BAFIFI-586086 format. One line per field, with one value per residue: x negated, y negated, z of N, C-alpha, C in turn; residue number from 1. Coordinates in steps of 0.1 Angstrom, whole numbers, plus 5000, padded with zeros to 4 digits. Example, Ala and Ser with C-alpha at 12.3 -4.5 7.8 and 13.67 -1.06 7.14 Angstrom:
BAFIFI-586086
nc1 = (4868, 4872)
nc2 = (5057, 5022)
nc3 = (5078, 5071)
cac1 = (4877, 4863)
cac2 = (5045, 5011)
cac3 = (5078, 5071)
cc1 = (4868, 4871)
cc2 = (5033, 5000)
cc3 = (5078, 5079)
i = (1, 2)
This chain:
BAFIFI-586086
nc1 = (5043, 5014, 4987, 4960, 4930, 4908, 4879, 4870, 4886, 4875, 4845, 4852, 4866, 4838, 4818, 4833, 4835, 4809, 4788, 4761, 4752, 4742, 4740, 4768, 4771, 4750, 4763, 4791, 4777, 4767, 4750, 4735, 4735, 4758, 4782, 4781, 4787, 4816, 4824, 4824, 4839, 4833, 4833, 4859, 4868, 4865, 4896, 4889, 4864, 4877, 4897, 4871, 4863, 4885, 4884, 4860, 4862, 4881, 4908, 4942, 4945, 4963, 4953, 4933, 4941, 4956, 4986, 5011, 5042, 5069, 5083, 5085, 5069, 5082, 5107, 5088, 5082, 5106, 5115, 5094, 5100, 5125, 5118, 5104, 5126, 5130, 5145, 5148, 5144, 5128, 5106, 5095, 5091, 5068, 5050, 5048, 5057, 5082, 5119, 5132, 5117, 5107, 5128, 5132, 5113, 5116, 5139, 5128, 5127, 5106, 5072, 5046, 5017, 4981, 4979, 5000, 5007, 4986, 4995, 5020, 5011, 5000, 5014, 5034, 5019, 5002, 4982, 4971, 4966, 4990, 5006, 4991, 4978, 4972, 4990, 4978, 4973, 4976, 4999, 5016, 5027, 5015, 4988, 4986, 4989, 4966, 4947, 4952, 4948, 4922, 4907, 4914, 4896, 4899, 4898, 4915, 4922, 4920, 4942, 4966, 4961, 4972, 4996, 5007, 5014, 5006, 4971, 4973, 4994, 4988, 4972, 4985, 5005, 4990, 4977, 4998, 5014, 5034, 5063, 5071, 5094, 5115, 5113, 5087, 5071, 5074, 5065, 5036, 5029, 5033, 5011, 4992, 4998, 5014, 5047, 5073, 5084, 5064, 5050, 5070, 5075, 5073, 5042, 5044, 5069, 5060, 5033, 5049, 5068, 5049, 5037, 5065, 5065, 5069, 5042, 5034, 5037, 5028, 5001, 5001, 5003, 4975, 4970, 4954, 4969, 4996, 4999, 4992, 5019, 5036, 5028, 5033, 5066, 5064, 5072, 5094, 5128, 5154, 5176, 5164, 5151, 5170, 5183, 5163, 5162, 5190, 5186, 5165, 5186, 5202, 5183, 5177, 5200, 5208, 5185, 5182, 5193, 5179, 5151, 5115)
nc2 = (5115, 5126, 5104, 5080, 5097, 5120, 5113, 5122, 5147, 5162, 5164, 5175, 5203, 5210, 5214, 5234, 5253, 5260, 5246, 5230, 5193, 5192, 5219, 5222, 5201, 5213, 5232, 5220, 5206, 5179, 5150, 5150, 5127, 5115, 5131, 5123, 5097, 5101, 5113, 5097, 5077, 5061, 5064, 5077, 5110, 5124, 5137, 5162, 5171, 5168, 5193, 5213, 5210, 5218, 5249, 5254, 5257, 5268, 5259, 5239, 5213, 5192, 5196, 5178, 5152, 5126, 5124, 5138, 5133, 5150, 5148, 5118, 5116, 5125, 5104, 5081, 5092, 5090, 5065, 5053, 5067, 5058, 5031, 5030, 5035, 5057, 5093, 5122, 5143, 5133, 5122, 5148, 5160, 5142, 5149, 5174, 5195, 5217, 5202, 5211, 5214, 5189, 5173, 5190, 5178, 5152, 5149, 5163, 5189, 5204, 5197, 5182, 5203, 5194, 5195, 5193, 5164, 5148, 5152, 5140, 5113, 5104, 5103, 5086, 5066, 5056, 5052, 5077, 5072, 5057, 5081, 5092, 5080, 5059, 5027, 4992, 4994, 4969, 4952, 4928, 4901, 4880, 4891, 4888, 4860, 4851, 4864, 4853, 4823, 4823, 4834, 4811, 4797, 4782, 4771, 4776, 4749, 4739, 4746, 4744, 4711, 4708, 4722, 4710, 4715, 4727, 4738, 4757, 4772, 4784, 4801, 4816, 4826, 4846, 4862, 4877, 4866, 4852, 4850, 4826, 4800, 4797, 4776, 4764, 4788, 4779, 4755, 4766, 4784, 4768, 4750, 4769, 4778, 4797, 4814, 4812, 4838, 4859, 4863, 4876, 4900, 4935, 4951, 4975, 4974, 4957, 4972, 4991, 4978, 4967, 4989, 5000, 4982, 4982, 4993, 4972, 4951, 4948, 4947, 4919, 4903, 4899, 4880, 4847, 4828, 4839, 4839, 4809, 4803, 4817, 4807, 4778, 4781, 4788, 4769, 4758, 4745, 4760, 4757, 4746, 4773, 4794, 4787, 4792, 4818, 4824, 4816, 4834, 4857, 4853, 4852, 4879, 4888, 4877, 4878, 4894, 4878, 4853, 4836, 4842)
nc3 = (5063, 5049, 5063, 5064, 5051, 5071, 5087, 5110, 5118, 5097, 5103, 5131, 5124, 5109, 5129, 5141, 5121, 5125, 5111, 5101, 5093, 5067, 5060, 5052, 5034, 5016, 5005, 4993, 4974, 4974, 4988, 5022, 5034, 5018, 5028, 5055, 5054, 5044, 5067, 5085, 5078, 5059, 5034, 5013, 5002, 4968, 4947, 4936, 4954, 4979, 4975, 4974, 5001, 5018, 5007, 5013, 5041, 5049, 5053, 5051, 5032, 5043, 5069, 5070, 5074, 5091, 5110, 5096, 5085, 5075, 5045, 5041, 5016, 5001, 4998, 4994, 4965, 4950, 4949, 4935, 4912, 4905, 4902, 4879, 4863, 4856, 4851, 4868, 4851, 4832, 4845, 4851, 4826, 4823, 4838, 4841, 4861, 4873, 4873, 4890, 4913, 4919, 4925, 4947, 4962, 4962, 4980, 5004, 5015, 5006, 5001, 4982, 4968, 4968, 4938, 4924, 4935, 4929, 4898, 4900, 4908, 4884, 4867, 4873, 4871, 4895, 4919, 4941, 4969, 4970, 4982, 5000, 5018, 5047, 5054, 5065, 5098, 5117, 5114, 5123, 5130, 5141, 5135, 5107, 5104, 5118, 5096, 5076, 5082, 5083, 5060, 5048, 5056, 5082, 5114, 5145, 5159, 5132, 5118, 5134, 5134, 5107, 5109, 5123, 5154, 5183, 5193, 5214, 5213, 5184, 5192, 5207, 5192, 5172, 5190, 5194, 5214, 5217, 5201, 5166, 5162, 5135, 5118, 5126, 5118, 5089, 5089, 5095, 5075, 5051, 5058, 5050, 5026, 5018, 5022, 5047, 5046, 5039, 5061, 5073, 5059, 5061, 5056, 5045, 5034, 5011, 4999, 4987, 4970, 4952, 4943, 4930, 4909, 4874, 4853, 4836, 4841, 4869, 4862, 4849, 4872, 4880, 4862, 4861, 4851, 4859, 4882, 4889, 4882, 4901, 4924, 4922, 4921, 4946, 4966, 4963, 4963, 4984, 4967, 4942, 4939, 4936, 4909, 4893, 4894, 4888, 4857, 4850, 4852, 4831, 4811, 4810, 4803, 4780, 4761, 4737, 4717, 4717, 4706, 4708)
cac1 = (5035, 4998, 4981, 4945, 4918, 4903, 4866, 4867, 4888, 4861, 4834, 4856, 4860, 4828, 4814, 4839, 4832, 4797, 4780, 4755, 4759, 4733, 4744, 4784, 4765, 4748, 4778, 4797, 4768, 4765, 4742, 4740, 4743, 4773, 4790, 4778, 4795, 4828, 4828, 4825, 4854, 4829, 4837, 4868, 4864, 4877, 4904, 4881, 4854, 4888, 4899, 4863, 4864, 4897, 4885, 4851, 4865, 4893, 4916, 4950, 4941, 4971, 4945, 4921, 4950, 4965, 5000, 5017, 5057, 5076, 5101, 5081, 5063, 5094, 5109, 5081, 5085, 5117, 5108, 5087, 5104, 5133, 5112, 5102, 5136, 5128, 5155, 5145, 5139, 5119, 5092, 5096, 5083, 5058, 5039, 5046, 5060, 5097, 5124, 5141, 5104, 5105, 5143, 5129, 5101, 5124, 5147, 5123, 5130, 5090, 5062, 5038, 5006, 4977, 4975, 5015, 5009, 4978, 5003, 5027, 5009, 4990, 5028, 5039, 5011, 5003, 4971, 4972, 4967, 5004, 5015, 4986, 4972, 4982, 4988, 4976, 4977, 4982, 5010, 5019, 5030, 5002, 4974, 4992, 4987, 4947, 4939, 4956, 4940, 4904, 4910, 4916, 4882, 4905, 4895, 4928, 4926, 4923, 4956, 4974, 4967, 4981, 5008, 5017, 5017, 4993, 4961, 4973, 5004, 4985, 4964, 4995, 5010, 4977, 4977, 5011, 5022, 5048, 5069, 5074, 5107, 5114, 5104, 5074, 5065, 5075, 5051, 5021, 5029, 5032, 4997, 4985, 4999, 5025, 5060, 5075, 5085, 5049, 5045, 5082, 5077, 5064, 5032, 5050, 5076, 5052, 5029, 5063, 5073, 5042, 5038, 5074, 5064, 5065, 5027, 5029, 5043, 5017, 4987, 5005, 5002, 4965, 4968, 4956, 4985, 5011, 4999, 4999, 5033, 5045, 5023, 5045, 5077, 5064, 5077, 5107, 5140, 5166, 5186, 5157, 5149, 5184, 5185, 5153, 5172, 5201, 5183, 5160, 5195, 5206, 5175, 5178, 5216, 5207, 5168, 5181, 5198, 5173, 5138, 5106)
cac2 = (5116, 5128, 5093, 5081, 5108, 5116, 5120, 5127, 5153, 5170, 5167, 5186, 5211, 5215, 5222, 5245, 5264, 5266, 5243, 5218, 5185, 5194, 5233, 5218, 5193, 5219, 5244, 5211, 5201, 5169, 5149, 5147, 5110, 5111, 5135, 5120, 5083, 5104, 5122, 5081, 5070, 5050, 5071, 5087, 5122, 5125, 5152, 5177, 5176, 5176, 5209, 5221, 5213, 5230, 5259, 5259, 5250, 5275, 5250, 5235, 5201, 5186, 5195, 5164, 5136, 5122, 5119, 5143, 5132, 5154, 5139, 5105, 5116, 5125, 5089, 5070, 5096, 5084, 5049, 5048, 5070, 5050, 5017, 5030, 5036, 5076, 5098, 5135, 5149, 5123, 5129, 5167, 5156, 5135, 5155, 5191, 5200, 5217, 5191, 5215, 5216, 5176, 5175, 5194, 5170, 5137, 5154, 5163, 5201, 5205, 5187, 5188, 5205, 5186, 5194, 5185, 5149, 5143, 5152, 5129, 5101, 5103, 5103, 5078, 5056, 5048, 5057, 5088, 5066, 5053, 5086, 5094, 5066, 5048, 5014, 4987, 4993, 4964, 4944, 4923, 4888, 4872, 4893, 4880, 4846, 4850, 4869, 4839, 4813, 4828, 4833, 4798, 4789, 4771, 4774, 4775, 4739, 4732, 4749, 4734, 4701, 4711, 4723, 4702, 4721, 4728, 4750, 4768, 4778, 4791, 4812, 4826, 4835, 4850, 4872, 4882, 4867, 4847, 4845, 4814, 4800, 4799, 4762, 4766, 4795, 4774, 4745, 4773, 4790, 4756, 4748, 4781, 4777, 4807, 4811, 4822, 4851, 4863, 4869, 4886, 4914, 4943, 4954, 4990, 4967, 4948, 4978, 4999, 4969, 4966, 5003, 5005, 4977, 4985, 4992, 4964, 4935, 4946, 4941, 4905, 4898, 4896, 4870, 4835, 4818, 4838, 4834, 4795, 4799, 4822, 4793, 4768, 4784, 4793, 4755, 4750, 4746, 4770, 4757, 4756, 4790, 4799, 4783, 4800, 4833, 4827, 4814, 4846, 4868, 4847, 4854, 4894, 4894, 4874, 4878, 4901, 4868, 4841, 4835, 4841)
cac3 = (5053, 5049, 5063, 5055, 5053, 5087, 5087, 5126, 5118, 5086, 5116, 5140, 5117, 5103, 5135, 5144, 5117, 5125, 5096, 5104, 5085, 5055, 5056, 5046, 5023, 5002, 4999, 4988, 4965, 4978, 4997, 5036, 5038, 5015, 5036, 5065, 5051, 5047, 5079, 5093, 5070, 5052, 5021, 5010, 4992, 4958, 4949, 4935, 4967, 4988, 4973, 4976, 5014, 5020, 5002, 5022, 5055, 5048, 5060, 5047, 5028, 5051, 5082, 5070, 5073, 5100, 5110, 5091, 5089, 5065, 5041, 5041, 5005, 4989, 4997, 4982, 4949, 4944, 4950, 4926, 4898, 4902, 4903, 4867, 4855, 4847, 4855, 4875, 4840, 4822, 4851, 4851, 4814, 4823, 4849, 4836, 4872, 4868, 4880, 4908, 4925, 4917, 4934, 4964, 4972, 4968, 4994, 5018, 5012, 5002, 4998, 4973, 4972, 4959, 4925, 4922, 4939, 4916, 4884, 4896, 4909, 4869, 4855, 4876, 4870, 4906, 4929, 4949, 4981, 4978, 4986, 5013, 5028, 5058, 5054, 5074, 5110, 5128, 5102, 5131, 5126, 5148, 5128, 5096, 5107, 5121, 5087, 5066, 5085, 5083, 5044, 5039, 5063, 5094, 5126, 5150, 5158, 5119, 5112, 5146, 5129, 5098, 5105, 5133, 5163, 5192, 5190, 5224, 5203, 5173, 5197, 5214, 5179, 5165, 5201, 5195, 5229, 5213, 5187, 5166, 5156, 5119, 5114, 5133, 5111, 5078, 5089, 5091, 5063, 5043, 5059, 5045, 5010, 5019, 5027, 5063, 5045, 5039, 5075, 5081, 5055, 5063, 5046, 5037, 5020, 4998, 4995, 4980, 4962, 4941, 4939, 4923, 4897, 4857, 4852, 4831, 4853, 4882, 4857, 4846, 4886, 4880, 4850, 4865, 4850, 4863, 4897, 4891, 4881, 4911, 4935, 4921, 4929, 4963, 4972, 4956, 4973, 4981, 4955, 4933, 4936, 4930, 4895, 4887, 4897, 4877, 4846, 4848, 4848, 4821, 4802, 4806, 4796, 4764, 4752, 4724, 4709, 4721, 4701, 4718)
cc1 = (5022, 4990, 4970, 4939, 4912, 4889, 4862, 4869, 4877, 4851, 4839, 4855, 4848, 4820, 4822, 4838, 4814, 4783, 4775, 4757, 4750, 4736, 4760, 4776, 4761, 4757, 4787, 4789, 4769, 4754, 4744, 4743, 4755, 4782, 4792, 4791, 4810, 4834, 4828, 4832, 4849, 4832, 4851, 4870, 4869, 4883, 4898, 4871, 4868, 4892, 4886, 4861, 4870, 4892, 4870, 4852, 4879, 4903, 4928, 4942, 4950, 4959, 4936, 4931, 4952, 4978, 5008, 5034, 5065, 5086, 5092, 5076, 5069, 5102, 5103, 5078, 5097, 5119, 5104, 5090, 5115, 5128, 5110, 5111, 5138, 5141, 5148, 5137, 5125, 5100, 5087, 5085, 5071, 5046, 5039, 5050, 5080, 5105, 5132, 5131, 5102, 5115, 5142, 5123, 5109, 5133, 5142, 5124, 5116, 5084, 5050, 5024, 4998, 4975, 4988, 5015, 4998, 4990, 5012, 5026, 5005, 5004, 5036, 5029, 5004, 4989, 4976, 4970, 4983, 5013, 5008, 4984, 4978, 4978, 4982, 4975, 4984, 4988, 5015, 5018, 5017, 4989, 4974, 4985, 4972, 4941, 4942, 4948, 4924, 4901, 4906, 4905, 4887, 4902, 4911, 4932, 4929, 4940, 4967, 4977, 4969, 4995, 5020, 5021, 5006, 4982, 4967, 4983, 4998, 4981, 4973, 5002, 5002, 4978, 4989, 5020, 5033, 5050, 5074, 5091, 5099, 5108, 5091, 5066, 5066, 5065, 5037, 5020, 5029, 5017, 4990, 4984, 5008, 5035, 5062, 5079, 5074, 5051, 5059, 5080, 5066, 5055, 5035, 5055, 5067, 5041, 5039, 5067, 5065, 5037, 5050, 5075, 5062, 5052, 5025, 5028, 5032, 5006, 4992, 5001, 4988, 4961, 4969, 4968, 4994, 5004, 4998, 5011, 5041, 5035, 5032, 5054, 5077, 5071, 5083, 5117, 5145, 5172, 5183, 5154, 5160, 5189, 5179, 5159, 5178, 5198, 5174, 5173, 5200, 5201, 5177, 5188, 5212, 5192, 5171, 5187, 5187, 5155, 5127, 5091)
cc2 = (5121, 5106, 5092, 5095, 5106, 5121, 5125, 5143, 5165, 5170, 5178, 5197, 5219, 5220, 5236, 5255, 5269, 5263, 5231, 5207, 5191, 5211, 5231, 5212, 5201, 5229, 5233, 5204, 5187, 5161, 5147, 5133, 5107, 5119, 5129, 5103, 5091, 5108, 5108, 5071, 5059, 5052, 5078, 5099, 5124, 5140, 5165, 5181, 5176, 5188, 5218, 5225, 5221, 5242, 5265, 5263, 5263, 5271, 5244, 5218, 5192, 5186, 5182, 5153, 5135, 5119, 5124, 5142, 5139, 5147, 5129, 5105, 5117, 5109, 5080, 5078, 5091, 5072, 5049, 5053, 5061, 5034, 5019, 5032, 5051, 5081, 5115, 5139, 5146, 5125, 5145, 5168, 5156, 5142, 5173, 5199, 5202, 5207, 5198, 5212, 5197, 5170, 5177, 5185, 5157, 5141, 5162, 5178, 5208, 5195, 5194, 5194, 5191, 5185, 5190, 5170, 5147, 5142, 5143, 5117, 5094, 5098, 5091, 5062, 5048, 5055, 5068, 5083, 5062, 5066, 5093, 5089, 5060, 5035, 5006, 4990, 4984, 4949, 4936, 4907, 4878, 4877, 4888, 4867, 4840, 4851, 4856, 4826, 4813, 4830, 4820, 4789, 4779, 4776, 4771, 4761, 4731, 4733, 4744, 4721, 4698, 4713, 4713, 4708, 4723, 4736, 4757, 4779, 4789, 4802, 4821, 4835, 4843, 4863, 4881, 4881, 4862, 4850, 4832, 4811, 4795, 4785, 4759, 4777, 4789, 4765, 4756, 4777, 4777, 4749, 4756, 4781, 4791, 4802, 4821, 4834, 4860, 4871, 4881, 4896, 4919, 4947, 4965, 4984, 4964, 4961, 4991, 4989, 4968, 4981, 5010, 4995, 4986, 4983, 4979, 4950, 4937, 4943, 4924, 4897, 4894, 4883, 4855, 4827, 4823, 4834, 4820, 4794, 4802, 4809, 4781, 4768, 4784, 4781, 4752, 4753, 4759, 4770, 4757, 4767, 4799, 4801, 4788, 4816, 4835, 4821, 4828, 4857, 4863, 4854, 4869, 4897, 4889, 4870, 4884, 4887, 4853, 4848, 4833, 4841)
cc3 = (5057, 5049, 5060, 5061, 5066, 5085, 5099, 5123, 5105, 5097, 5124, 5132, 5107, 5115, 5144, 5137, 5117, 5117, 5104, 5091, 5067, 5050, 5046, 5032, 5010, 4996, 4992, 4975, 4963, 4988, 5012, 5036, 5030, 5026, 5053, 5063, 5052, 5062, 5091, 5085, 5066, 5038, 5019, 4999, 4977, 4956, 4949, 4948, 4980, 4988, 4980, 4989, 5022, 5018, 5011, 5035, 5057, 5056, 5051, 5044, 5042, 5067, 5083, 5069, 5086, 5105, 5103, 5093, 5076, 5060, 5033, 5022, 4992, 4986, 4988, 4965, 4945, 4945, 4938, 4908, 4894, 4900, 4885, 4857, 4852, 4860, 4861, 4862, 4831, 4834, 4854, 4835, 4814, 4833, 4848, 4849, 4867, 4877, 4892, 4916, 4927, 4928, 4948, 4969, 4974, 4981, 5005, 5024, 5012, 5001, 4989, 4972, 4964, 4945, 4919, 4925, 4928, 4904, 4884, 4898, 4897, 4862, 4857, 4874, 4883, 4911, 4938, 4964, 4984, 4982, 4998, 5022, 5036, 5053, 5064, 5087, 5118, 5114, 5112, 5128, 5130, 5139, 5110, 5093, 5111, 5105, 5075, 5068, 5083, 5069, 5042, 5049, 5075, 5105, 5130, 5153, 5144, 5115, 5123, 5139, 5118, 5096, 5118, 5147, 5172, 5192, 5203, 5214, 5192, 5182, 5204, 5202, 5171, 5176, 5203, 5210, 5229, 5201, 5180, 5164, 5144, 5114, 5116, 5122, 5096, 5077, 5086, 5082, 5049, 5043, 5058, 5031, 5005, 5024, 5042, 5056, 5044, 5050, 5084, 5074, 5058, 5051, 5037, 5029, 5012, 4994, 4985, 4968, 4949, 4935, 4926, 4907, 4881, 4859, 4847, 4840, 4863, 4873, 4851, 4861, 4888, 4871, 4858, 4861, 4851, 4879, 4904, 4893, 4895, 4927, 4931, 4922, 4939, 4970, 4968, 4969, 4975, 4965, 4942, 4921, 4933, 4917, 4891, 4886, 4883, 4861, 4840, 4845, 4833, 4809, 4799, 4801, 4782, 4753, 4740, 4712, 4709, 4712, 4706, 4710)
i = (1, 2, 3, 4, 5, 6, 7, 8, 9, 10, 11, 12, 13, 14, 15, 16, 17, 18, 19, 20, 21, 22, 23, 24, 25, 26, 27, 28, 29, 30, 31, 32, 33, 34, 35, 36, 37, 38, 39, 40, 41, 42, 43, 44, 45, 46, 47, 48, 49, 50, 51, 52, 53, 54, 55, 56, 57, 58, 59, 60, 61, 62, 63, 64, 65, 66, 67, 68, 69, 70, 71, 72, 73, 74, 75, 76, 77, 78, 79, 80, 81, 82, 83, 84, 85, 86, 87, 88, 89, 90, 91, 92, 93, 94, 95, 96, 97, 98, 99, 100, 101, 102, 103, 104, 105, 106, 107, 108, 109, 110, 111, 112, 113, 114, 115, 116, 117, 118, 119, 120, 121, 122, 123, 124, 125, 126, 127, 128, 129, 130, 131, 132, 133, 134, 135, 136, 137, 138, 139, 140, 141, 142, 143, 144, 145, 146, 147, 148, 149, 150, 151, 152, 153, 154, 155, 156, 157, 158, 159, 160, 161, 162, 163, 164, 165, 166, 167, 168, 169, 170, 171, 172, 173, 174, 175, 176, 177, 178, 179, 180, 181, 182, 183, 184, 185, 186, 187, 188, 189, 190, 191, 192, 193, 194, 195, 196, 197, 198, 199, 200, 201, 202, 203, 204, 205, 206, 207, 208, 209, 210, 211, 212, 213, 214, 215, 216, 217, 218, 219, 220, 221, 222, 223, 224, 225, 226, 227, 228, 229, 230, 231, 232, 233, 234, 235, 236, 237, 238, 239, 240, 241, 242, 243, 244, 245, 246, 247, 248, 249, 250, 251, 252, 253, 254, 255, 256, 257, 258, 259, 260)
């Protein structure tokens, strides 16, 4: 896949093409300070600007992204399409791209150009970043624990006291020097208001799951009442959670007969 946009690569190609920062900024009709912020990865160029950079420097857009791995865009595209309940023809109609081209992209036979990727993202109502951006590079269990602790405003000693473990153990976990037992991870999760599965689930899985949600469902996740409900069920026992899931299945199969 194309990963995150590389400002460093832009700078290298600019110098290779013998452009100063001011000269390239003028050609692109942007300010030198804005172009500098792009090269330092403080800002990401828009798609029209990305196309203009590609044209001006006479390079493929793919050269401005790191770690190109053929086929992964197709895997993501298929995941999003199926998550929307669409068949290939549906997506072809929504994006105005031939169904054969979409099928080849999903199979990894070909890669979409920037225009096609933009049309597909718009048709699926997802951000272009789900196709191209690199996900958080440090998704280790220890880093997740550290980030959650800091977000909660706790010191390592605070978290250790709340979870009933020693401060050195928290430090070792956060520095990925040791892997906690599941019951220890559950206690840490409870202390932070999170489930153990949060720390075990890969960030890529989380991003893909969110991206594949129906847009209306994704929007609902921002509703405070929905968030309150999700927090309430996070503390359910396995048996209680199973009951909720069974009720959801019952509702899905009988909603046409229920009064809402």
